[in-house]
C-alpha positions in Angstrom: 11.0 -10.9 92.3 10.5 -7.3 91.1 14.3 -6.9 90.6 14.4 -10.1 88.6 11.5 -9.0 86.4 13.3 -5.6 85.8 16.6 -7.3 85.0 14.9 -9.7 82.5 13.1 -6.7 80.8 16.4 -4.8 80.6 18.2 -7.8 79.1 15.3 -8.4 76.6 15.4 -4.7 75.5 19.2 -4.7 75.1 19.0 -8.0 73.2 16.4 -6.6 70.8 18.5 -3.4 70.3 21.6 -5.4 69.7 19.8 -7.6 67.2 18.7 -4.3 65.5 22.5 -3.5 65.1 22.9 -1.1 68.0 26.6 -1.6 68.9 26.3 0.1 72.3 23.5 -2.2 73.3 25.6 -5.2 72.3 28.5 -3.8 74.4 26.1 -3.4 77.4 25.2 -7.1 77.0 28.9 -7.9 77.1 29.3 -6.3 80.5 26.1 -7.9 81.8 27.3 -11.4 80.7 30.9 -11.0 81.9 29.7 -9.8 85.4 26.6 -11.9 85.7 24.6 -8.7 86.2 20.9 -9.6 85.8 21.8 -12.8 83.9 23.8 -15.9 84.6 27.4 -15.2 83.8 28.2 -16.6 80.3 31.6 -15.7 78.8 30.7 -17.4 75.5 27.7 -15.1 75.0 29.8 -12.1 76.2 32.4 -13.0 73.5 29.8 -13.2 70.8 28.3 -9.9 71.8 31.8 -8.3 72.0 32.5 -9.4 68.5 29.2 -8.0 67.2 29.6 -4.8 69.1 33.1 -4.3 67.6 31.7 -5.1 64.1 29.1 -2.4 64.8 31.9 0.1 65.5 31.6 0.2 69.3 35.0 1.2 70.7 34.3 -0.4 74.0 33.1 -3.5 72.2 36.4 -3.8 70.3 38.3 -3.3 73.5 36.3 -6.2 75.2 36.7 -8.3 72.1 40.5 -7.8 72.0 40.8 -8.5 75.7 38.7 -11.7 75.5 40.7 -13.0 72.5 44.0 -12.4 74.4 42.6 -14.0 77.6 41.4 -17.1 75.6 45.0 -18.2 75.1 44.0 -19.5 71.6 47.2 -18.7 69.7 45.5 -19.0 66.3 42.9 -16.4 67.3 45.5 -14.1 68.8 47.5 -14.2 65.6 44.6 -13.9 63.1 42.0 -11.9 65.0 44.0 -9.4 67.1 45.7 -7.4 64.3 42.5 -6.5 62.4 40.6 -5.7 65.7 43.5 -3.5 66.9 43.5 -1.7 63.5 39.7 -1.1 63.8 40.0 0.0 67.4 42.7 2.5 66.4 40.6 3.8 63.5 37.6 4.2 65.8 39.7 6.1 68.4 41.0 8.4 65.7 37.5 9.1 64.4 36.4 9.8 68.0 39.2 12.3 68.5 38.3 14.1 65.2 34.6 14.2 66.2 35.4 15.6 69.7 37.6 18.3 68.3 
């Protein structure tokens, strides 16, 4: 019961941080919902958090979002969503390299 309580608190904190536009917290929620780590696995929630994380400039969030779009098999999404997400991902990676140098 103690672990469940801790997991619920972590999820609640991450959710509040994500709602406050913290992209990394949104990305952490993606991982939790994909793996079912501390929450019931829910790929729909993971997808929404990945989208938000990417919109908040999380490189990992964009990577998850692209992967989930591709795995969906939805041809319309793949054609319309992947190109702008790839472009954003590339831009974030370029910015990251500049910052690290």
